Structure formats: structure tokens, C-alpha cells
Backbone bond lengths (Angstrom), bond angles and torsions (degrees), N, CA, C in turn:
res aa  C-N    CA-C-N  psi(-1)  N-CA   C-N-CA  omega(-1)  CA-C   N-CA-C  phi
1 M - - - 1.451 - - 1.525 109.65 -
2 N 1.305 116.34 135.89 1.459 120.94 176.41 1.522 108.49 -96.59
3 H 1.316 115.29 96.48 1.460 120.59 -174.86 1.523 111.72 -101.03
4 V 1.321 116.53 39.23 1.454 121.90 -178.05 1.522 108.90 -122.17
5 A 1.331 116.36 141.70 1.467 120.38 177.77 1.516 109.33 -149.00
6 E 1.320 114.99 149.93 1.463 121.58 170.65 1.513 107.59 -138.93
7 I 1.310 115.59 125.84 1.462 122.37 -177.26 1.519 108.87 -129.42
8 T 1.327 116.77 134.89 1.458 122.30 170.81 1.520 108.18 -121.70
9 R 1.317 115.99 134.30 1.470 122.14 178.98 1.521 107.87 -133.80
10 T 1.326 115.29 124.23 1.461 120.97 -179.43 1.512 109.78 -124.11
11 T 1.330 115.56 126.75 1.468 121.25 175.27 1.523 107.23 -129.50
12 S 1.311 115.88 -177.11 1.468 119.81 176.33 1.523 111.71 -70.91
13 E 1.352 117.21 -12.10 1.462 121.51 -177.12 1.529 113.56 -105.98
14 T 1.332 116.61 -32.48 1.466 120.34 -175.78 1.521 111.23 -144.94
15 D 1.331 114.75 157.99 1.468 123.20 173.00 1.525 105.89 -134.85
16 I 1.337 116.59 110.77 1.463 120.94 -169.37 1.522 110.03 -131.54
17 T 1.320 115.73 134.41 1.455 122.70 171.25 1.525 108.64 -124.81
18 V 1.327 115.80 132.75 1.464 122.22 175.85 1.516 108.19 -126.15
19 R 1.337 115.62 129.71 1.464 122.18 169.72 1.518 107.32 -115.47
20 L 1.329 116.46 131.82 1.459 121.65 -172.54 1.520 110.15 -136.78
21 M 1.323 116.22 132.54 1.458 121.97 169.07 1.518 107.26 -123.93
22 L 1.338 116.15 109.89 1.457 120.13 -175.72 1.517 111.88 -63.62
23 D 1.324 117.83 -38.24 1.460 121.26 -178.94 1.521 109.01 -90.71
24 G 1.313 116.04 60.59 1.454 121.39 -174.44 1.513 112.61 -106.45
25 S 1.329 114.35 -159.59 1.463 121.27 -177.08 1.523 112.50 -121.83
26 G 1.333 117.45 1.30 1.454 120.87 -179.53 1.509 114.06 97.66
27 H 1.329 117.23 11.93 1.468 121.39 -179.82 1.531 109.58 -76.01
28 A 1.333 116.15 136.33 1.466 120.44 -179.71 1.511 111.16 -135.37
29 E 1.336 114.69 138.88 1.461 122.75 168.67 1.518 105.96 -129.48
30 V 1.313 115.76 103.23 1.459 121.10 -170.58 1.518 110.19 -125.80
31 A 1.336 116.02 128.51 1.461 121.41 176.25 1.523 108.45 -144.86
32 T 1.339 115.89 97.77 1.467 120.63 -179.87 1.526 111.70 -107.94
33 G 1.319 117.55 -11.48 1.456 121.15 -172.69 1.517 112.77 86.10
34 I 1.342 117.00 -1.99 1.463 122.72 178.93 1.523 106.61 -118.94
35 G 1.311 116.69 106.54 1.457 120.88 -171.55 1.516 114.20 -56.04
36 F 1.335 118.03 -46.76 1.459 119.71 -176.84 1.528 111.08 -68.77
37 L 1.328 117.55 -36.13 1.464 119.95 177.08 1.528 110.31 -65.08
38 D 1.333 117.43 -40.37 1.468 120.42 175.30 1.525 110.45 -57.71
39 H 1.323 116.13 -44.14 1.467 121.90 179.74 1.531 110.60 -60.82
40 M 1.325 116.74 -43.79 1.465 120.65 -178.50 1.533 111.56 -68.92
41 L 1.325 117.40 -40.47 1.468 119.97 -179.55 1.525 111.19 -69.51
42 T 1.321 116.95 -32.52 1.458 120.42 175.08 1.528 110.29 -65.57
43 A 1.332 116.80 -43.09 1.465 120.88 175.73 1.527 110.78 -64.57
44 F 1.328 116.66 -39.20 1.466 121.42 178.22 1.529 110.33 -58.05
45 A 1.326 116.85 -48.46 1.465 120.68 -179.62 1.520 110.90 -60.59
46 R 1.323 116.30 -43.98 1.461 119.99 -177.75 1.510 111.68 -63.34
47 H 1.327 117.17 -42.51 1.465 119.90 -174.96 1.525 112.65 -84.06
48 A 1.320 117.88 -23.27 1.467 120.41 172.75 1.523 111.34 -83.55
49 L 1.331 116.91 -11.80 1.465 123.20 -172.78 1.526 110.85 54.30
50 V 1.317 114.91 45.82 1.463 121.70 172.33 1.516 108.19 -111.27
51 D 1.314 115.70 152.34 1.463 119.91 169.77 1.516 106.58 -94.21
52 L 1.325 116.31 128.66 1.457 121.18 -168.91 1.519 110.67 -137.17
53 V 1.322 115.18 128.64 1.457 121.74 170.41 1.524 107.13 -120.25
54 V 1.327 116.84 126.11 1.460 122.19 177.25 1.524 107.90 -128.61
55 R 1.319 115.25 122.86 1.464 121.73 174.77 1.520 106.65 -123.56
56 A 1.331 116.57 117.45 1.466 120.14 -176.93 1.516 110.20 -134.21
57 Q 1.314 114.49 134.87 1.450 122.15 169.49 1.520 106.83 -125.22
58 G 1.333 115.44 127.60 1.453 118.47 -177.02 1.520 111.93 -143.99
59 D 1.329 113.74 178.24 1.466 120.53 -176.89 1.529 110.66 -82.70
60 L 1.336 115.09 62.97 1.461 120.69 -176.62 1.517 112.44 -67.19
61 H 1.330 117.50 -17.17 1.461 120.11 176.49 1.525 111.47 -68.86
62 I 1.350 116.23 -19.59 1.472 120.06 175.55 1.523 108.74 -85.68
63 D 1.323 116.32 -65.56 1.465 123.11 169.59 1.517 107.53 -169.14
64 F 1.328 117.18 -171.25 1.465 120.62 -174.38 1.524 112.56 -95.77
65 H 1.326 117.53 1.35 1.462 121.05 -172.60 1.524 112.31 -61.60
66 H 1.335 117.10 -54.96 1.466 119.97 -174.64 1.525 111.53 -60.62
67 T 1.313 117.04 -43.83 1.465 120.14 -177.80 1.526 110.79 -66.43
68 T 1.324 117.80 -44.97 1.466 120.85 -178.84 1.524 110.95 -63.08
69 E 1.330 116.54 -48.52 1.461 120.01 -179.76 1.521 111.27 -64.41
70 D 1.326 117.59 -42.36 1.460 120.32 -175.98 1.522 112.28 -70.89
71 V 1.330 117.63 -31.96 1.465 119.31 172.44 1.535 109.36 -63.08
72 G 1.324 117.62 -40.51 1.463 120.76 175.27 1.513 111.97 -61.10
73 I 1.326 116.95 -41.34 1.472 121.10 178.14 1.526 110.64 -59.96
74 V 1.332 116.62 -50.83 1.469 120.13 -173.97 1.526 111.02 -71.32
75 L 1.333 118.09 -38.42 1.464 119.69 175.97 1.529 110.13 -63.56
76 G 1.325 116.96 -40.73 1.462 119.75 176.41 1.521 111.96 -61.35
77 Q 1.330 117.24 -44.24 1.464 120.79 177.87 1.523 110.88 -60.90
78 A 1.322 116.75 -38.83 1.464 120.47 179.37 1.524 110.76 -66.71
79 I 1.316 117.80 -40.57 1.473 120.39 177.20 1.521 110.01 -61.85
80 A 1.342 116.95 -46.57 1.473 120.42 -179.97 1.521 111.25 -59.67
81 Q 1.322 116.30 -42.52 1.467 119.67 179.05 1.519 111.16 -66.84
82 A 1.329 116.98 -40.97 1.463 120.68 -176.05 1.523 112.64 -68.16
83 V 1.330 118.66 -35.90 1.470 119.36 179.68 1.521 111.79 -80.54
84 G 1.316 117.39 -16.62 1.468 120.78 174.61 1.513 112.46 57.80
85 D 1.327 116.57 -129.61 1.472 119.99 -178.21 1.527 112.06 -85.21
86 K 1.335 116.82 6.29 1.471 125.14 176.79 1.525 113.24 69.44
87 R 1.298 117.28 13.09 1.461 120.72 -179.78 1.539 110.30 -61.89
88 G 1.323 115.87 125.67 1.452 121.55 173.90 1.510 116.20 84.60
89 I 1.346 118.51 1.37 1.464 119.50 179.63 1.533 110.42 -97.63
90 R 1.331 115.03 168.27 1.471 119.72 -179.10 1.529 112.32 -73.92
91 R 1.310 118.08 -30.21 1.464 126.56 178.18 1.517 113.61 80.84
92 Y 1.320 119.14 -48.09 1.458 122.68 -178.47 1.521 110.29 -102.47
93 G 1.334 115.68 146.13 1.452 120.11 174.15 1.512 110.50 -151.79
94 S 1.328 115.80 150.89 1.460 120.12 177.10 1.514 108.75 -150.85
95 A 1.322 115.64 155.55 1.455 121.36 178.51 1.514 109.63 -157.10
96 V 1.314 115.48 145.94 1.460 122.74 172.32 1.519 106.44 -117.55
97 V 1.328 116.45 123.34 1.460 120.59 -175.23 1.530 110.31 -122.13
98 P 1.345 117.00 119.95 1.466 120.36 170.59 1.524 109.93 -88.95
99 M 1.307 115.78 140.67 1.467 121.68 174.09 1.521 105.61 -135.66
100 D 1.312 115.97 90.07 1.458 122.07 -172.15 1.529 109.70 54.75
101 E 1.325 118.28 -118.96 1.472 119.53 -177.13 1.525 113.05 -79.03
102 A 1.319 117.45 -10.37 1.466 121.88 -177.87 1.529 110.69 -89.27
103 L 1.318 115.38 146.67 1.462 121.68 176.48 1.524 107.82 -142.46
104 V 1.318 116.63 123.39 1.468 122.16 -178.05 1.513 108.66 -132.12
105 D 1.331 115.89 136.94 1.458 118.20 171.45 1.518 110.11 -116.61
106 A 1.315 114.51 148.45 1.463 122.18 179.02 1.516 108.49 -132.93
107 A 1.313 115.54 138.73 1.458 122.05 174.89 1.515 107.21 -134.45
108 L 1.335 116.30 134.60 1.458 118.06 179.42 1.514 111.21 -140.30
109 D 1.301 113.88 154.82 1.457 123.76 179.13 1.525 106.90 -132.58
110 L 1.318 116.13 118.47 1.472 120.56 176.97 1.528 107.81 -80.14
111 S 1.311 114.15 66.81 1.462 123.34 -165.20 1.516 114.04 -91.93
112 G 1.338 117.14 -18.08 1.455 119.77 -168.97 1.514 112.52 84.37
113 R 1.339 116.81 -2.28 1.474 121.92 179.25 1.522 108.03 -112.27
114 P 1.328 117.95 98.35 1.465 120.29 -173.73 1.523 113.39 -73.63
115 F 1.338 114.58 131.75 1.465 120.21 179.47 1.517 108.17 -163.65
116 L 1.329 117.25 140.54 1.458 122.09 172.54 1.519 109.49 -122.57
117 A 1.329 116.06 127.25 1.461 122.71 167.63 1.522 106.30 -111.57
118 W 1.326 116.86 116.22 1.470 122.75 -171.99 1.519 108.83 -120.49
119 S 1.319 116.63 114.68 1.467 121.65 178.20 1.517 108.02 -125.85
120 V 1.320 115.82 71.52 1.464 123.00 -177.00 1.524 107.68 -135.04
121 A 1.320 116.21 133.37 1.471 121.03 179.87 1.521 109.30 -126.33
122 F 1.320 115.57 131.64 1.457 121.04 178.49 1.527 109.48 -105.10
123 E 1.326 115.90 138.12 1.459 120.49 -177.76 1.524 113.07 -86.07
124 R 1.322 116.88 -4.54 1.463 118.93 171.92 1.518 109.46 -139.66
125 D 1.325 115.24 161.21 1.458 121.63 -171.07 1.517 113.61 -81.06
126 K 1.326 117.30 -23.04 1.463 120.10 -175.00 1.519 111.24 -136.76
127 I 1.338 115.30 150.05 1.454 122.73 164.80 1.522 104.72 -120.88
128 G 1.311 116.46 113.21 1.460 118.23 -170.09 1.518 108.08 62.27
129 E 1.338 115.94 -121.69 1.467 119.87 -179.78 1.524 113.19 -102.63
130 I 1.337 118.02 -3.96 1.465 119.55 -175.57 1.527 110.50 -92.61
131 D 1.325 116.46 137.92 1.460 122.00 175.90 1.520 109.39 -72.79
132 T 1.319 117.60 130.44 1.461 120.47 -178.15 1.529 112.29 -65.02
133 E 1.332 118.16 -23.88 1.465 119.99 177.83 1.527 111.85 -65.02
134 L 1.336 116.98 -18.27 1.469 120.10 -178.64 1.524 113.00 -73.38
135 F 1.330 118.00 -17.40 1.464 118.57 178.92 1.525 110.77 -67.21
136 E 1.321 117.29 -38.43 1.467 119.15 175.08 1.526 110.05 -63.09
137 E 1.329 117.83 -40.81 1.466 120.77 178.24 1.529 111.00 -62.44
138 F 1.331 116.84 -40.82 1.462 120.44 178.56 1.527 110.94 -61.29
139 F 1.326 116.81 -50.26 1.466 119.37 -176.08 1.523 112.22 -71.24
140 R 1.327 118.19 -29.60 1.463 119.55 174.05 1.529 109.77 -65.18
141 A 1.332 116.60 -45.36 1.466 120.24 178.10 1.520 110.89 -62.25
142 L 1.334 116.85 -40.22 1.459 121.31 178.73 1.525 110.87 -61.96
143 A 1.330 116.78 -47.89 1.462 121.12 -177.38 1.521 111.63 -66.31
144 L 1.334 117.29 -46.13 1.459 119.96 -175.57 1.520 111.29 -67.34
145 N 1.329 117.13 -39.18 1.461 119.85 -177.93 1.524 112.58 -87.23
146 G 1.335 116.70 -20.33 1.455 120.79 174.15 1.509 112.34 -85.92
147 L 1.330 116.55 -0.86 1.470 122.89 178.68 1.524 111.56 54.63
148 M 1.332 114.41 45.96 1.459 120.40 -178.57 1.512 110.82 -125.96
149 T 1.319 115.79 152.26 1.453 122.08 166.25 1.518 106.42 -89.54
150 L 1.332 116.47 125.79 1.462 120.94 -174.77 1.518 110.05 -133.97
151 H 1.322 116.08 125.49 1.460 122.81 174.24 1.524 108.32 -115.43
152 V 1.327 116.34 126.19 1.459 121.86 176.79 1.527 106.99 -124.68
153 T 1.336 115.96 120.14 1.459 120.91 -173.39 1.521 110.08 -130.34
154 Q 1.320 115.43 125.03 1.458 121.82 175.81 1.521 109.11 -86.29
155 R 1.320 116.19 124.45 1.462 121.19 179.22 1.525 112.15 -97.23
156 A 1.340 116.08 -27.31 1.458 121.22 -179.83 1.517 107.68 -162.54
157 G 1.334 115.18 162.67 1.453 119.10 173.37 1.509 113.75 134.18
158 R 1.341 115.24 138.05 1.454 121.90 177.28 1.519 111.83 -120.32
159 N 1.328 116.85 -32.13 1.452 121.40 -178.35 1.518 109.54 -77.35
160 A 1.328 117.13 118.31 1.468 120.97 -173.13 1.525 112.27 -62.10
161 H 1.321 117.54 -38.16 1.465 120.92 178.31 1.526 110.24 -61.11
162 H 1.328 116.29 -46.06 1.463 120.27 -179.88 1.519 111.56 -63.96
163 V 1.327 116.91 -41.74 1.471 120.51 -179.68 1.530 110.26 -63.03
164 A 1.326 117.20 -47.38 1.462 120.47 -179.69 1.517 110.92 -62.16
165 E 1.317 117.07 -44.57 1.458 119.97 -178.49 1.524 111.07 -64.76
166 A 1.320 117.46 -39.34 1.459 120.59 177.13 1.524 110.80 -63.36
167 C 1.336 118.09 -36.34 1.469 121.15 176.85 1.522 111.00 -61.32
168 F 1.318 116.97 -50.39 1.463 120.23 -177.75 1.526 111.41 -64.86
169 K 1.321 117.51 -40.90 1.459 119.84 -178.85 1.519 111.78 -70.25
170 A 1.334 117.48 -37.99 1.464 120.08 179.32 1.525 111.05 -66.03
171 V 1.332 116.70 -44.13 1.469 119.35 178.26 1.529 110.13 -64.65
172 A 1.317 117.21 -39.03 1.464 120.84 178.17 1.519 111.28 -60.71
173 R 1.317 116.58 -47.13 1.467 120.67 -178.83 1.527 110.96 -65.49
174 A 1.332 116.73 -38.04 1.464 119.90 177.14 1.524 110.81 -65.44
175 L 1.339 117.18 -40.86 1.467 120.37 178.15 1.519 110.62 -64.32
176 R 1.316 117.09 -41.39 1.466 120.30 177.77 1.528 110.64 -56.33
177 M 1.324 116.63 -46.99 1.456 120.51 -179.81 1.527 111.30 -64.00
178 A 1.333 116.89 -45.39 1.462 120.93 -175.04 1.521 112.94 -67.82
179 S 1.329 117.08 -34.25 1.465 120.46 -173.96 1.523 113.34 -92.11
180 E 1.329 117.57 -6.30 1.460 120.58 179.69 1.519 111.39 -71.48
181 A 1.328 115.05 153.35 1.464 121.06 176.59 1.525 109.77 -65.01
182 D 1.311 115.41 138.48 1.457 121.91 175.69 1.522 107.82 -94.88
183 P 1.336 118.90 107.45 1.463 120.47 -175.26 1.520 113.63 -66.24
184 R 1.327 117.09 -17.72 1.467 119.85 179.27 1.518 112.84 -88.14
185 A 1.339 117.28 -10.53 1.468 120.48 -178.98 1.515 110.42 -140.24
186 P 1.332 117.31 55.96 1.475 118.99 -178.68 1.520 111.22 -64.54
187 G 1.328 114.80 130.53 1.452 119.68 177.47 1.512 115.72 79.59
188 A 1.332 117.27 -1.25 1.466 120.36 -177.96 1.523 110.93 -92.07
189 I 1.324 115.80 145.11 1.463 120.92 171.52 1.535 106.55 -78.85
190 P 1.336 118.67 125.29 1.460 120.71 -175.35 1.528 113.07 -79.68
191 S 1.319 115.31 61.05 1.475 121.51 178.78 1.517 108.95 -159.52
192 T 1.340 116.30 143.42 1.464 119.34 175.24 1.519 111.84 -69.57
193 K 1.355 116.36 -16.75 1.459 119.29 179.04 1.533 112.46 -77.00
194 G 1.322 115.32 -18.44 1.464 119.41 -178.86 1.501 114.08 85.14
195 A 1.340 117.52 1.29 1.468 122.01 177.31 1.499 109.33 -157.66
196 L 1.330 115.33 148.44 1.462 120.49 176.70 1.521 108.33 -128.41
């Protein structure tokens, strides 16, 4: 399986390059200009066990929306490219991640049918300088461009940092499970339709 992808996307608002190796070791080199997003993407790489390089330049003088959403778009495109026709992978993944008082579960299907179900509430508007509403935008962009069905559900939590971190780690762990080789079905498309 060729689980490697590199995508560059340039618009009038952002210039983003993502390099991704799904069968990695958790190494990350991330520079988006948004400190908390860098922290989350580094945690994402570690818990998904992917090697990830993200280089983003965006119109941060306006706000963080375009850069955050566009990083989600390009990372999603890289995931879709890296899994290819999904031959030999598990396809489904799920994880429940506690982060102190916070508890988040994520379930995903590398189905080719993009959808995000987001049930997460933040008790404050910002973490550092980033608006907490942007996390939903990031994961929507990730799901739609990664061609995955993704459910992210908060079960508990009041601390916004903990809730956000649990979201990224849960999705990472679910992606790791879904994209791993299935030793019982090597080379098989994980669908009765024969294609995804």
C-alpha cells in the first residue's frame, strides 16, 4: 500500500503544503502561525502514528479562520490520497479519549461519503488566540476532503483546552485504527460493493 501523500493548495488567503505518511512513527513538523493549532496537529500526528509535515501561511492579520479551515482541507485531501482505494485497510475506527475531566469519543469510516456529526460545546470563546468555533470548521473540512464519515461527541468536560485536545487525539486514534492494514483481509476492499 502506498500510504504517502503530498498536497499543496494556494489561494488568495492561504498557501499550505501537507506531507503525510500514514504508516509513520508520529513525527511532526508543523508551522501554521497559530500556536494552539500547531500543538493540536503535533498531538494528532503522535496519536495517529503518522508522520506529518504542515507548512501554512495565511491571512492571520484578518483572523485564524481561513488558515484553520484550509489546513483541514489540505490534511483531508492528503488522507484521501494516502488511503487510495482503501484496499487492505480496516476502514472503520473509533476511540474514546479522556483528558482529565474531559471525555470525547470519535468514530470514523473511510467510506468515500463525507459527513461530519459534531456534538462538542466549549464554555469559552477562545483558547489562547484561536476561536473555539474554528475546531468544528477544521474537522468539517477534514471530513469532507478526507472523504470520511466522522462523528465527534463530547461526553464530559468543562476546560476548553482539555476538550479540544481530547477531540484531536480521539480523531487521531480513530484514524490510526481505520487506516491500518487488516491482517485478515490483505488486499481486499473493505466493502461488499467491491469499491469505496
